VEXVO-767796 format. One record per atom (N, C-alpha, C, O): x, y, z; residue in three letters. Coordinates in steps of 0.02 Angstrom, whole numbers, padded with zeros to 5 digits. Layout:
{rec {X, Y, Z}, 'ALA'}
...
//
This chain:
{rec {-01016, 03773, 01043}, 'MET'}
{rec {-01028, 03761, 00972}, 'MET'}
{rec {-01027, 03828, 00936}, 'MET'}
{rec {-01045, 03880, 00963}, 'MET'}
{rec {-01006, 03825, 00874}, 'LYS'}
{rec {-01006, 03883, 00829}, 'LYS'}
{rec {-01055, 03869, 00773}, 'LYS'}
{rec {-01080, 03813, 00765}, 'LYS'}
{rec {-01070, 03921, 00733}, 'TRP'}
{rec {-01117, 03913, 00677}, 'TRP'}
{rec {-01096, 03858, 00630}, 'TRP'}
{rec {-01139, 03825, 00600}, 'TRP'}
{rec {-01032, 03846, 00623}, 'THR'}
{rec {-01008, 03796, 00575}, 'THR'}
{rec {-01015, 03724, 00601}, 'THR'}
{rec {-01003, 03677, 00563}, 'THR'}
{rec {-01034, 03716, 00663}, 'ASP'}
{rec {-01044, 03649, 00691}, 'ASP'}
{rec {-01114, 03624, 00676}, 'ASP'}
{rec {-01153, 03607, 00722}, 'ASP'}
{rec {-01131, 03622, 00613}, 'THR'}
{rec {-01200, 03609, 00592}, 'THR'}
{rec {-01226, 03542, 00615}, 'THR'}
{rec {-01284, 03537, 00636}, 'THR'}
{rec {-01184, 03491, 00613}, 'HIS'}
{rec {-01207, 03424, 00633}, 'HIS'}
{rec {-01222, 03422, 00709}, 'HIS'}
{rec {-01274, 03396, 00730}, 'HIS'}
{rec {-01177, 03449, 00748}, 'ASP'}
{rec {-01188, 03451, 00821}, 'ASP'}
{rec {-01250, 03492, 00839}, 'ASP'}
{rec {-01288, 03474, 00883}, 'ASP'}
{rec {-01259, 03548, 00804}, 'ILE'}
{rec {-01318, 03590, 00816}, 'ILE'}
{rec {-01381, 03551, 00799}, 'ILE'}
{rec {-01430, 03554, 00836}, 'ILE'}
{rec {-01380, 03516, 00743}, 'ALA'}
{rec {-01438, 03477, 00722}, 'ALA'}
{rec {-01457, 03424, 00773}, 'ALA'}
{rec {-01516, 03414, 00787}, 'ALA'}
{rec {-01408, 03391, 00802}, 'ILE'}
{rec {-01421, 03340, 00853}, 'ILE'}
{rec {-01454, 03372, 00914}, 'ILE'}
{rec {-01503, 03346, 00941}, 'ILE'}
{rec {-01427, 03429, 00935}, 'GLU'}
{rec {-01455, 03465, 00993}, 'GLU'}
{rec {-01527, 03487, 00979}, 'GLU'}
{rec {-01570, 03480, 01022}, 'GLU'}
{rec {-01540, 03513, 00920}, 'LEU'}
{rec {-01607, 03536, 00902}, 'LEU'}
{rec {-01656, 03478, 00899}, 'LEU'}
{rec {-01713, 03483, 00922}, 'LEU'}
{rec {-01635, 03422, 00871}, 'ALA'}
{rec {-01678, 03363, 00867}, 'ALA'}
{rec {-01696, 03338, 00936}, 'ALA'}
{rec {-01753, 03316, 00948}, 'ALA'}
{rec {-01648, 03340, 00982}, 'ASP'}
{rec {-01662, 03319, 01051}, 'ASP'}
{rec {-01707, 03368, 01088}, 'ASP'}
{rec {-01751, 03348, 01126}, 'ASP'}
{rec {-01696, 03432, 01075}, 'ARG'}
{rec {-01733, 03484, 01111}, 'ARG'}
{rec {-01804, 03495, 01085}, 'ARG'}
{rec {-01850, 03512, 01122}, 'ARG'}
{rec {-01813, 03485, 01019}, 'PHE'}
{rec {-01878, 03497, 00987}, 'PHE'}
{rec {-01900, 03435, 00948}, 'PHE'}
{rec {-01905, 03438, 00886}, 'PHE'}
{rec {-01914, 03380, 00981}, 'PRO'}
{rec {-01932, 03318, 00946}, 'PRO'}
{rec {-01999, 03324, 00908}, 'PRO'}
{rec {-02011, 03285, 00862}, 'PRO'}
{rec {-02041, 03370, 00928}, 'GLU'}
{rec {-02107, 03377, 00896}, 'GLU'}
{rec {-02105, 03421, 00834}, 'GLU'}
{rec {-02155, 03426, 00799}, 'GLU'}
{rec {-02049, 03453, 00821}, 'ILE'}
{rec {-02043, 03500, 00764}, 'ILE'}
{rec {-02021, 03463, 00701}, 'ILE'}
{rec {-01974, 03423, 00703}, 'ILE'}
{rec {-02054, 03477, 00646}, 'ASP'}
{rec {-02032, 03453, 00581}, 'ASP'}
{rec {-01984, 03505, 00552}, 'ASP'}
{rec {-02005, 03560, 00535}, 'ASP'}
{rec {-01920, 03489, 00547}, 'PRO'}
{rec {-01871, 03539, 00525}, 'PRO'}
{rec {-01883, 03565, 00454}, 'PRO'}
{rec {-01855, 03616, 00435}, 'PRO'}
{rec {-01924, 03531, 00415}, 'ARG'}
{rec {-01938, 03554, 00347}, 'ARG'}
{rec {-01986, 03614, 00347}, 'ARG'}
{rec {-01993, 03648, 00296}, 'ARG'}
{rec {-02018, 03627, 00404}, 'THR'}
{rec {-02069, 03679, 00406}, 'THR'}
{rec {-02048, 03740, 00447}, 'THR'}
{rec {-02089, 03786, 00457}, 'THR'}
{rec {-01987, 03742, 00471}, 'ILE'}
{rec {-01966, 03798, 00514}, 'ILE'}
{rec {-01946, 03859, 00474}, 'ILE'}
{rec {-01922, 03854, 00417}, 'ILE'}
{rec {-01956, 03917, 00505}, 'ARG'}
{rec {-01932, 03980, 00476}, 'ARG'}
{rec {-01861, 03991, 00499}, 'ARG'}
{rec {-01843, 03974, 00556}, 'ARG'}
{rec {-01821, 04021, 00456}, 'PHE'}
{rec {-01751, 04032, 00474}, 'PHE'}
{rec {-01743, 04080, 00533}, 'PHE'}
{rec {-01695, 04075, 00571}, 'PHE'}
{rec {-01790, 04127, 00541}, 'THR'}
{rec {-01786, 04172, 00598}, 'THR'}
{rec {-01794, 04133, 00663}, 'THR'}
{rec {-01758, 04145, 00712}, 'THR'}
{rec {-01840, 04085, 00664}, 'ASP'}
{rec {-01849, 04042, 00723}, 'ASP'}
{rec {-01787, 03997, 00733}, 'ASP'}
{rec {-01763, 03989, 00789}, 'ASP'}
{rec {-01763, 03969, 00679}, 'LEU'}
{rec {-01705, 03924, 00683}, 'LEU'}
{rec {-01645, 03961, 00713}, 'LEU'}
{rec {-01611, 03934, 00756}, 'LEU'}
{rec {-01633, 04021, 00691}, 'MET'}
{rec {-01577, 04060, 00717}, 'MET'}
{rec {-01585, 04072, 00792}, 'MET'}
{rec {-01537, 04065, 00829}, 'MET'}
{rec {-01644, 04090, 00813}, 'GLU'}
{rec {-01657, 04102, 00885}, 'GLU'}
{rec {-01647, 04038, 00925}, 'GLU'}
{rec {-01617, 04040, 00979}, 'GLU'}
{rec {-01672, 03982, 00900}, 'TRP'}
{rec {-01666, 03919, 00936}, 'TRP'}
{rec {-01593, 03898, 00943}, 'TRP'}
{rec {-01572, 03875, 00996}, 'TRP'}
{rec {-01554, 03907, 00889}, 'VAL'}
{rec {-01483, 03890, 00892}, 'VAL'}
{rec {-01448, 03933, 00944}, 'VAL'}
{rec {-01410, 03907, 00985}, 'VAL'}
{rec {-01460, 03997, 00943}, 'MET'}
{rec {-01426, 04042, 00989}, 'MET'}
{rec {-01447, 04028, 01062}, 'MET'}
{rec {-01410, 04045, 01108}, 'MET'}
{rec {-01504, 03997, 01073}, 'ALA'}
{rec {-01528, 03981, 01140}, 'ALA'}
{rec {-01500, 03915, 01167}, 'ALA'}
{rec {-01509, 03900, 01226}, 'ALA'}
{rec {-01466, 03877, 01125}, 'LEU'}
{rec {-01438, 03813, 01148}, 'LEU'}
{rec {-01384, 03827, 01200}, 'LEU'}
{rec {-01345, 03874, 01194}, 'LEU'}
{rec {-01382, 03786, 01252}, 'ASP'}
{rec {-01335, 03795, 01307}, 'ASP'}
{rec {-01262, 03796, 01286}, 'ASP'}
{rec {-01223, 03837, 01310}, 'ASP'}
{rec {-01244, 03752, 01240}, 'ASP'}
{rec {-01174, 03746, 01219}, 'ASP'}
{rec {-01155, 03792, 01162}, 'ASP'}
{rec {-01098, 03791, 01138}, 'ASP'}
{rec {-01202, 03834, 01139}, 'PHE'}
{rec {-01188, 03877, 01082}, 'PHE'}
{rec {-01154, 03941, 01105}, 'PHE'}
{rec {-01176, 03973, 01152}, 'PHE'}
{rec {-01100, 03960, 01070}, 'ASP'}
{rec {-01064, 04021, 01087}, 'ASP'}
{rec {-01033, 04050, 01024}, 'ASP'}
{rec {-00975, 04037, 01008}, 'ASP'}
{rec {-01072, 04089, 00988}, 'ASP'}
{rec {-01047, 04122, 00928}, 'ASP'}
{rec {-01087, 04186, 00917}, 'ASP'}
{rec {-01140, 04195, 00946}, 'ASP'}
{rec {-01062, 04228, 00875}, 'GLU'}
{rec {-01093, 04293, 00861}, 'GLU'}
{rec {-01150, 04285, 00810}, 'GLU'}
{rec {-01141, 04250, 00760}, 'GLU'}
{rec {-01207, 04318, 00822}, 'PRO'}
{rec {-01262, 04316, 00773}, 'PRO'}
{rec {-01241, 04341, 00704}, 'PRO'}
{rec {-01267, 04318, 00653}, 'PRO'}
{rec {-01195, 04387, 00702}, 'SER'}
{rec {-01173, 04416, 00639}, 'SER'}
{rec {-01135, 04367, 00595}, 'SER'}
{rec {-01127, 04379, 00535}, 'SER'}
{rec {-01113, 04312, 00623}, 'ARG'}
{rec {-01076, 04261, 00585}, 'ARG'}
{rec {-01123, 04211, 00551}, 'ARG'}
{rec {-01101, 04167, 00514}, 'ARG'}
{rec {-01188, 04219, 00563}, 'CYS'}
{rec {-01237, 04174, 00534}, 'CYS'}
{rec {-01265, 04204, 00469}, 'CYS'}
{rec {-01275, 04265, 00463}, 'CYS'}
{rec {-01278, 04160, 00422}, 'GLY'}
{rec {-01309, 04180, 00359}, 'GLY'}
{rec {-01356, 04126, 00334}, 'GLY'}
{rec {-01364, 04074, 00365}, 'GLY'}
{rec {-01388, 04141, 00279}, 'GLU'}
{rec {-01438, 04094, 00252}, 'GLU'}
{rec {-01407, 04026, 00236}, 'GLU'}
{rec {-01439, 03975, 00247}, 'GLU'}
{rec {-01347, 04026, 00210}, 'ARG'}
{rec {-01315, 03961, 00192}, 'ARG'}
{rec {-01302, 03918, 00254}, 'ARG'}
{rec {-01310, 03857, 00252}, 'ARG'}
{rec {-01283, 03950, 00309}, 'ILE'}
{rec {-01271, 03913, 00370}, 'ILE'}
{rec {-01337, 03885, 00397}, 'ILE'}
{rec {-01341, 03827, 00418}, 'ILE'}
{rec {-01389, 03926, 00396}, 'LEU'}
{rec {-01455, 03903, 00419}, 'LEU'}
{rec {-01481, 03846, 00375}, 'LEU'}
{rec {-01511, 03799, 00400}, 'LEU'}
{rec {-01469, 03850, 00310}, 'GLU'}
{rec {-01489, 03796, 00265}, 'GLU'}
{rec {-01451, 03732, 00282}, 'GLU'}
{rec {-01480, 03678, 00282}, 'GLU'}
{rec {-01387, 03738, 00298}, 'ALA'}
{rec {-01347, 03679, 00315}, 'ALA'}
{rec {-01371, 03649, 00381}, 'ALA'}
{rec {-01373, 03588, 00387}, 'ALA'}
{rec {-01388, 03691, 00429}, 'ILE'}
{rec {-01414, 03666, 00493}, 'ILE'}
{rec {-01480, 03630, 00481}, 'ILE'}
{rec {-01492, 03576, 00508}, 'ILE'}
{rec {-01524, 03661, 00442}, 'GLN'}
{rec {-01589, 03631, 00428}, 'GLN'}
{rec {-01580, 03564, 00393}, 'GLN'}
{rec {-01614, 03515, 00411}, 'GLN'}
{rec {-01536, 03560, 00344}, 'ALA'}
{rec {-01525, 03497, 00308}, 'ALA'}
{rec {-01498, 03443, 00355}, 'ALA'}
{rec {-01519, 03385, 00351}, 'ALA'}
{rec {-01452, 03462, 00399}, 'ALA'}
{rec {-01425, 03413, 00447}, 'ALA'}
{rec {-01479, 03390, 00495}, 'ALA'}
{rec {-01480, 03332, 00515}, 'ALA'}
{rec {-01522, 03436, 00515}, 'TRP'}
{rec {-01577, 03419, 00561}, 'TRP'}
{rec {-01625, 03371, 00527}, 'TRP'}
{rec {-01647, 03322, 00557}, 'TRP'}
{rec {-01642, 03384, 00464}, 'ILE'}
{rec {-01686, 03339, 00426}, 'ILE'}
{rec {-01655, 03270, 00422}, 'ILE'}
{rec {-01689, 03220, 00432}, 'ILE'}
{rec {-01591, 03267, 00408}, 'GLU'}
{rec {-01556, 03203, 00404}, 'GLU'}
{rec {-01556, 03168, 00472}, 'GLU'}
{rec {-01563, 03107, 00475}, 'GLU'}
{rec {-01547, 03206, 00525}, 'GLU'}
{rec {-01545, 03177, 00593}, 'GLU'}
{rec {-01612, 03146, 00612}, 'GLU'}
{rec {-01614, 03095, 00645}, 'GLU'}
{rec {-01667, 03178, 00590}, 'VAL'}
{rec {-01734, 03153, 00607}, 'VAL'}
{rec {-01749, 03095, 00561}, 'VAL'}
{rec {-01803, 03066, 00566}, 'VAL'}
//
């Protein structure tokens, strides 16, 4: 997965962290969690606030 695979990332995060409310996460934590996903393979430098916002929104929708 790459940073732009926001929907796939959201599904993985929802499965991995079912106890987390995605509305309350910090972007620094979100970035670390995404990079720790097994199927994730992208450069940290390609991530920005807009991408993290999109991931968070997709995660909220998924939950």
